[in-house]
KOLGU-39689 format. One line per field, with one value per residue: x, z, y of N, C-alpha, C, O in turn; residue in one letter; residue number from 1. Coordinates in pm, whole numbers, always signed. Layout:
n.c1: X, ... $
n.c3: Z, ... $
n.c2: Y, ... $
ca.c1: X, ... $
ca.c3: Z, ... $
ca.c2: Y, ... $
c.c1: X, ... $
c.c3: Z, ... $
c.c2: Y, ... $
o.c1: X, ... $
o.c3: Z, ... $
o.c2: Y, ... $
aa: A, ... $
i: NUM, ... $
This chain:
n.c1: +496, +827, +1081, +1379, +1591, +1903, +2097, +2350, +2470, +2633, +2693, +2774, +2703, +2456, +2264, +2231, +2126, +1884, +1758, +1733, +1570, +1343, +1266, +1197, +987, +803, +739, +637, +344, +228, +470, +649, +870, +1120, +1336, +1623, +1853, +2168, +2295, +2087, +1951, +2123, +2131, +1940, +2054, +2290, +2186, +2077, +2300, +2411, +2671, +2774, +2697, +2521, +2274, +2045, +1755, +1527, +1212, +972, +611, +576, +794, +1034, +1365, +1464, +1649, +1955, +2154, +2456, +2567, +2492, +2238, +2155, +1870, +1734, +1834, +1726, +1449, +1417, +1474, +1260, +1050, +1097, +1019, +750 $
n.c3: +303, +415, +636, +758, +1021, +1125, +1412, +1663, +2000, +2123, +1876, +1687, +1421, +1404, +1529, +1345, +1136, +1249, +1260, +985, +902, +1056, +947, +687, +749, +847, +617, +440, +412, +573, +585, +749, +1013, +1154, +1414, +1494, +1718, +1655, +1844, +1989, +1807, +1678, +1509, +1311, +1202, +1098, +912, +731, +636, +760, +813, +920, +1127, +1118, +930, +673, +540, +279, +200, -30, -21, -60, +60, -75, -107, -189, -152, +9, +258, +391, +645, +658, +466, +259, +316, +75, -85, +55, +34, -244, -272, -127, -290, -509, -399, -394 $
n.c2: +923, +889, +995, +898, +954, +894, +895, +971, +975, +1267, +1374, +1628, +1725, +1604, +1762, +1969, +1820, +1744, +1995, +2059, +1848, +1901, +2147, +2065, +1893, +2077, +2210, +2023, +1868, +1574, +1443, +1204, +1195, +1006, +957, +776, +634, +506, +345, +241, +90, -111, -341, -288, -56, -162, -345, -165, -44, +178, +385, +613, +896, +1202, +1020, +1050, +914, +902, +779, +644, +603, +329, +225, +222, +332, +656, +850, +913, +1048, +1062, +1252, +1606, +1723, +2010, +2222, +2261, +2048, +1834, +1886, +1858, +1585, +1481, +1565, +1399, +1163, +1173 $
ca.c1: +636, +899, +1218, +1447, +1711, +1987, +2184, +2421, +2497, +2752, +2716, +2745, +2627, +2320, +2176, +2200, +2037, +1752, +1699, +1696, +1457, +1227, +1224, +1129, +861, +712, +701, +578, +238, +228, +604, +673, +1011, +1151, +1476, +1669, +1992, +2231, +2327, +1963, +1905, +2244, +2105, +1871, +2152, +2380, +2108, +2057, +2429, +2441, +2813, +2809, +2583, +2384, +2236, +1904, +1702, +1390, +1145, +837, +507, +593, +914, +1154, +1455, +1488, +1756, +2033, +2256, +2542, +2600, +2378, +2204, +2092, +1724, +1690, +1863, +1630, +1318, +1420, +1463, +1122, +967, +1116, +951, +604 $
ca.c3: +279, +541, +649, +871, +1064, +1212, +1489, +1775, +2109, +2110, +1733, +1662, +1298, +1419, +1562, +1219, +1060, +1312, +1218, +843, +898, +1112, +846, +580, +804, +858, +482, +360, +485, +564, +596, +880, +1048, +1263, +1452, +1563, +1761, +1611, +1960, +2034, +1699, +1603, +1403, +1201, +1138, +1019, +798, +637, +590, +820, +849, +988, +1169, +1087, +798, +644, +432, +240, +136, -83, +57, -72, +133, -159, -76, -303, -119, +130, +280, +509, +668, +664, +339, +272, +313, -64, -128, +118, -27, -376, -251, -85, -410, -590, -332, -409 $
ca.c2: +942, +870, +1042, +835, +1027, +812, +983, +911, +1069, +1351, +1397, +1769, +1744, +1551, +1874, +2036, +1730, +1757, +2123, +2048, +1757, +1972, +2246, +1991, +1845, +2191, +2254, +1915, +1799, +1429, +1385, +1143, +1194, +915, +961, +656, +636, +382, +262, +175, +1, -146, -439, -217, +32, -246, -397, -55, +7, +309, +383, +737, +976, +1163, +970, +1073, +831, +938, +666, +661, +534, +184, +187, +229, +442, +745, +944, +884, +1148, +1055, +1392, +1697, +1787, +2140, +2212, +2246, +1912, +1745, +1908, +1797, +1441, +1454, +1581, +1278, +1053, +1188 $
c.c1: +707, +1040, +1274, +1575, +1784, +2091, +2262, +2446, +2627, +2791, +2677, +2667, +2483, +2220, +2136, +2106, +1896, +1682, +1651, +1573, +1329, +1175, +1146, +993, +757, +660, +625, +472, +248, +365, +623, +823, +1031, +1300, +1510, +1818, +2055, +2266, +2205, +1912, +2023, +2220, +2037, +1969, +2247, +2309, +2090, +2189, +2461, +2584, +2858, +2682, +2618, +2374, +2086, +1866, +1558, +1333, +1009, +739, +524, +720, +1043, +1236, +1481, +1604, +1823, +2143, +2334, +2595, +2474, +2352, +2154, +1941, +1675, +1718, +1760, +1491, +1310, +1406, +1321, +1028, +978, +1042, +799, +551 $
c.c3: +414, +532, +775, +899, +1164, +1278, +1591, +1879, +2081, +1965, +1703, +1532, +1309, +1454, +1437, +1134, +1118, +1266, +1073, +829, +949, +1014, +734, +627, +813, +721, +401, +443, +466, +571, +738, +904, +1169, +1291, +1530, +1597, +1722, +1727, +2011, +1933, +1615, +1489, +1283, +1127, +1050, +894, +689, +586, +641, +871, +922, +1030, +1154, +947, +785, +525, +406, +162, +81, +6, +53, -3, +53, -124, -201, -278, +9, +140, +406, +531, +663, +526, +363, +272, +171, -118, -71, +58, -167, -366, -212, -205, -500, -530, -348, -528 $
c.c2: +945, +926, +977, +910, +939, +902, +901, +1019, +1144, +1377, +1542, +1790, +1692, +1662, +1950, +1951, +1733, +1884, +2116, +1958, +1824, +2077, +2178, +1942, +1957, +2234, +2150, +1843, +1647, +1364, +1334, +1136, +1104, +922, +836, +674, +502, +289, +186, +73, -46, -245, -374, -127, -48, -299, -290, +4, +145, +303, +509, +808, +1123, +1102, +991, +986, +876, +820, +707, +585, +382, +134, +194, +352, +525, +841, +900, +989, +1115, +1196, +1475, +1757, +1929, +2119, +2190, +2106, +1814, +1763, +1850, +1646, +1402, +1466, +1458, +1159, +1060, +1110 $
o.c1: +654, +1110, +1223, +1658, +1735, +2164, +2244, +2444, +2719, +2908, +2558, +2572, +2397, +2105, +2021, +2016, +1798, +1562, +1541, +1482, +1221, +1054, +1042, +895, +638, +549, +556, +505, +273, +375, +615, +896, +967, +1382, +1437, +1897, +1999, +2266, +2219, +1839, +2026, +2281, +2073, +1968, +2279, +2366, +2089, +2187, +2531, +2615, +2966, +2574, +2733, +2456, +2009, +1935, +1478, +1397, +940, +780, +490, +750, +1151, +1183, +1516, +1652, +1759, +2215, +2285, +2661, +2363, +2434, +2115, +1891, +1585, +1636, +1712, +1421, +1205, +1332, +1269, +936, +880, +1006, +729, +431 $
o.c3: +512, +433, +884, +810, +1273, +1211, +1605, +1849, +2021, +1934, +1695, +1532, +1231, +1412, +1422, +1069, +1043, +1236, +1042, +751, +893, +1000, +691, +553, +790, +711, +305, +533, +356, +564, +834, +823, +1272, +1202, +1620, +1516, +1754, +1711, +2069, +1969, +1494, +1383, +1169, +1004, +939, +785, +570, +501, +574, +962, +980, +975, +1174, +859, +873, +423, +499, +71, +137, +97, +149, -7, +109, -112, -306, -371, +103, +44, +517, +444, +664, +474, +474, +233, +149, -191, -140, +34, -205, -444, -259, -220, -562, -602, -318, -554 $
o.c2: +997, +906, +998, +929, +912, +975, +780, +1138, +1089, +1400, +1573, +1868, +1734, +1657, +1991, +2004, +1726, +1883, +2161, +1988, +1806, +2094, +2227, +1950, +1934, +2288, +2184, +1766, +1599, +1242, +1410, +1078, +1122, +896, +794, +722, +397, +167, +78, -19, -23, -234, -402, -122, -7, -298, -322, +94, +222, +227, +512, +784, +1163, +1129, +954, +985, +887, +767, +793, +512, +314, +15, +175, +462, +471, +906, +855, +1016, +1136, +1253, +1422, +1833, +1964, +2014, +2109, +2050, +1725, +1664, +1798, +1585, +1300, +1385, +1418, +1065, +963, +1112 $
aa: M, Q, L, D, L, W, T, S, A, F, C, A, P, C, A, A, A, R, R, V, S, A, E, A, S, A, L, V, P, G, L, A, V, T, E, R, D, V, A, S, Y, P, D, D, A, E, D, L, G, I, R, S, T, P, T, I, I, V, R, R, E, D, G, A, E, V, F, R, S, P, G, V, P, T, R, D, Q, L, L, L, A, I, A, K, A, L $
i: 1, 2, 3, 4, 5, 6, 7, 8, 9, 10, 11, 12, 13, 14, 15, 16, 17, 18, 19, 20, 21, 22, 23, 24, 25, 26, 27, 28, 29, 30, 31, 32, 33, 34, 35, 36, 37, 38, 39, 40, 41, 42, 43, 44, 45, 46, 47, 48, 49, 50, 51, 52, 53, 54, 55, 56, 57, 58, 59, 60, 61, 62, 63, 64, 65, 66, 67, 68, 69, 70, 71, 72, 73, 74, 75, 76, 77, 78, 79, 80, 81, 82, 83, 84, 85, 86 $
């Protein structure tokens, strides 16, 4: 299972998204968290329709997207999304 965290420099909410992602990672064995800066991966961000930061995307093992949060989800919202990806 994969959690993609899209961020940008000087993004205050991105710090909160990092904390929520780290909490989820600590609670869910095998959850891979990958952070990408939209400025470093502009083509990928555009291909994925990333319009704001932070954006969190949760994917199943087969790569299918099951959850997308532009902004910062609560820990419980994120854990529920991860459970759906299992």
